[in-house]
N, C-alpha and C positions, 0 to 999 in steps of 0.2 A: 488282339481281342481276347478277352478273358473267357475261358471255357466254363460251361455249366458245372463241370466237376469241381472247379475251384470254389464256387459258391456253396456247393453241397458240403465240401470239407470245412469251409468257414463256419457254416451253420452248426456242424457237429462239434467243432471246437468250442463254440460259444455255449452250447448245451452242456458239454462236459465240464466246462469251467463253472457254470452255475451250480451243477450238481456237487462239484468238489467243495464250493464255498458253503453250500447248504449243509453237507455232511460235516465240514470242519466246524461250522458254527454249532451244529447239534452236539458234536463230540465235546467242544469247549464248554458248552452249557451243562452237559451231563457231568463233566469232570469237575466243574467248579460249583455247581448248585446241588442241593439235596433234592431228591424227589419229594413230592408232596407228602407221601406216606412217611418218608424218612424224617422230614421236618416235624411231623406230628409225633414221631416216636422219640425224638431227641429232646431232652430237657435242657441240655447245656451244649454250647458250641465247642468248648474245649474237649478234645478227645479223652484226655486224662481224667478230667472231671466227670465226663459222661461215663467213663468206664467205672469210676468209683461209685457213681450214682446207681448204675445198673447192678453192681455187686451188692450194694446196700439193700436193693429191692428184695433180695432173697434172704437176707440175714437180719434186717433191722425192723423193729416194730413200726407201725404207722405213726405213733406218737413221736418217736425219735426221728423218723424220716423227715418230719416237718422242720425239726431243729437242724438236722443235717443239711437240708435244702438251703437254709439261710447261710450256714457256714460255707457250703460249696459256691454259692452265689457270690459271696464276698471274695473267696479265693480266686474265682474265675475272673473277677474284675481286676485283681492284682496281676494275674497272668497276662491280661490284655495290656495293662500298663507297662509290664516288663517287655512285652513284644514290641511295643511302640518305642521304648527306651533302647532296646537292642537294635532296632532298625535305624535309630538315629546315631548309633555308634557307642551307646552306653554299655554299662556293665561288662567292661573289658576283662575283669578278673573272674567273672562268673559267680560272684558272691550272691547277687540277688537271685539268680537262677537256682543256686544251691539252697537258699532259704525257702524258695517256693516249693522245691521238692520236699524239703523236710516238713514244711507246713502242711502239705497234702498228706504226707505219711502220718503226721501227728493227728490230723483230722480223722483219718481212717482208723487209727488206733483208738481214738476217743469213742468211736462207734463200733469197735470190735471187728473191723473188716480188713485189717492189714496183715493178719496172720502172725502177729507178735513182732514184726520187723522193727517198729518204732522203738519198742522197749529194749530190744537188743542193741540198737544204735545208741540210745540214751545211756544204757549201762556202760557201754564203752566210753562215751563222752564224759560221763560222771567220774569214771576212774581217772581219765586223763586230766580232767579239770582239777580233781583233788590233788593229783601229783604236782601239777603246776602251782596250785595254791600253796602247798607245803613248801615248795622251793622258793616261791615269791616271799612267803612269810619270813623265811630265814633272812632275806635281804631287807625287807620292809621294816620289820618289828625289832628294833634294837633293845627296847626295854623288856627285860626277862619276864615281867609280870604279864605284859600284853601278849608276848609270844606264848606264854603258858596258857592264857585264856584262849588264844586262837587255836592251839593244838587241841584243846578241850572241845572247842566248837566243832572241829572236824570229825570228832568221834561221837557227836551227839545226835547224829541221824537227821540233820537239817538238809533241806533241798539245796541244789546249787544256787538258786536265786536267793534264798535266805542267807546262805553262806556269804554271798557276794555283799549283801546289805550289812551283815555283821563285820565283814572285812573292811568296808567303808567306814563304819563307825569306829573301829579299832585304829584305822589310819588317822582319823581326825583326833582321836585321843593321843596317838603318838605325837602328833604335831603340838598338842597342848603340853605334853611332857617336855618336849624340846624347848618350848617357850619358857617353861618353868625353870629348866636347867640354865638357860641364858640369863634369866633374872637372878638365879642363885649365884652365878659367876660374877655378877655385877655388884653384889652386896658388899664385898671387901672394899669397893671403891668409896663407900659412904662411911663416915664416922658413926659409930653406934650411938654416941651420946648427943647427936644432932637430931633435930626434928625430922629432917629428910631421911636420915638413916633409920630412925624408929618407924617412919611411915613405910619404908621399903620392906622392913622386917615384917610388919603387920600384913602388908600386901602379899608377901611371899608365903606366909603362914595360911592366909586365906586361900591362895591359889593352890596350896598343897592339899587343904581340906576338900576343895572342889574336885581336884583330880582323884583323890582317894574315894570320894563318894561316887563319882562318875564311873570309876573302874569297878566299884562294888556293884553298881546297878547293872553293868554289862555282864559281870560274872553271874549275877542272879538271873539275868535274862537267859543266858546260855544254860544254866543249871535247871531252870524251870521250863524251858522251851521258848521258842521264838514266837511270842504272842502279845504284841502291844495292845493296850486298852485304847480303843478308838470309838468314834461315834457311829461306825458302820459295821454291819454284820457280814456283808458280802466280801470275800477275800479280794476280788478285783478292785472294789471300791476302796478298801483299806490300803491297798498298794498305791492306788493313785493319790490318796490323801497323804500318805507318808511321803510320796515323791514331792507333792506340792509343798509340804512343810520344809523340805530340804531345798526348794527352788528359790529363785530370785523374785519373790512376790512381796508386794506390800501387804499390810494388814487388811486393807480394803479388798485387795485382789484375792487374798486367802478366804475372806468372808464370802465373796462371790462364788469362788470355786467350791467351797464347802456346801453352799446352797445348791449349786448345780449338781454336785455329787449326791445330795439328798434326793433330788429329782431323779437322778440316774438310778439310785437304789430302789426308788418306788417303781420305776419302769422294770427293773429286773424282777421285783417282787410280783408285779403284774403278769410278767411273762411266765414266772414260775407257777403262779396261780392257774393260768390257762393250760400250762403244760400238764399239771396234776389233773385238771379237770378232763383233759383229753385222754390221759392214761386211764382214768375211771370210766369214761365213756367207751373206750376201746375194750375194756374189760367186760363191761355190760354187753357190748355188741357180740363179743366172743362167747359169752355165757349163754345167750338166748339164740345165737345164730343170726347171720345176716338177713335171712328171709323173715325171721320173726321180729327183728328189731323195728320198733314203731317208726312210722314216717316222720313224726315231729322230732324224734330223737336222732334220726338219721340227718335231718336238716341241721340240728344243733351240733351234731358231731362234725359235719362239714364245716360249719361256721367256726368251730373251735380249731379245726385244722388250719383254716385260713389265718385266724388270729395268732396262732403259735408261729406260723411261718413269717407273718408280717412283723410281729413284735420281736421275734428272734433276729430278724434282719436288722431292725432299728436299734436293738440293744447292742449288737456287735459293731454297727457303724458308729454309734454314739461313743462306745468305748474306744475305738480306734482314734476318733477325733479328740477325745479327752486326753488319751495317752500321748498323742503327738503334741498338743498344746502344753501339757504340764511338763513333759520331758525336755522340751526344747529350752526351758528356763533353768534346768539343772546346771550346777557348776560344771565346768569343763572336765574336771577330774572324775566326775561320776558318770559321764557319758560313755 
């Protein structure tokens, strides 16, 4: 016969187990969820991005905060994509993670909240890149005139990106020089007094004039500064159009890309207009004081802030899409 003491102990065990489960559930929920107040206070889910945002609150003007918000929102999306990739076993060499770290530091530098760390890192990288370029040029450029122009370009104050574009152009010119030399070596195989021999000589002279003119244009470009005449005023749009011209696109596709870039340029202009309007509104608000700022102007200020955030996000997203679509059609040696 089971005693009453056994039932008492059994009841106590059940009660203790329920209490433990309740506390464990509570602990797990507190550990993995934000408190309601914490949710309200956090603008971003990523701890690194949130830390950058909080730092910016103390150092960046309201007008620039709207733009920074768009940049950080896009960066956070890339972080989430990377985490998913990492969980699936990707990014074994850590290159993607390193790029994300550099990108966040670059964003913080853009808004003056990185303490100068990005500029220090970039200066070191520029020195290393220039040294690599100088060594590579000695191997790549066998023509002394091309090598001379390349050395001149390295001292002309171009950015690493501009130097890379010039280097690509010079490589293409080097290939044309090699083709010309092959043609010149074949000339003795043709008798000069034959029609075929005369045609080859005319072709060779024409090729020489083209090479001379092209090299002169490259030299002039380096002497006067890297600034192609294009149909777009925004540097990012110019870069995209220059890449499209080098890509494997048909004339109809280029026409379509040019039209889309024109729309993109207008979107950038619109964003710039609202940013300037927001800066002006912010200045007026500071001049009269928040309390004296008229109600209708406060409403317009809030509206401008929303527009700058929204357009800023759309511009950056559109640029990423265009950049991907155009660059995937570039020749393999330019990727």
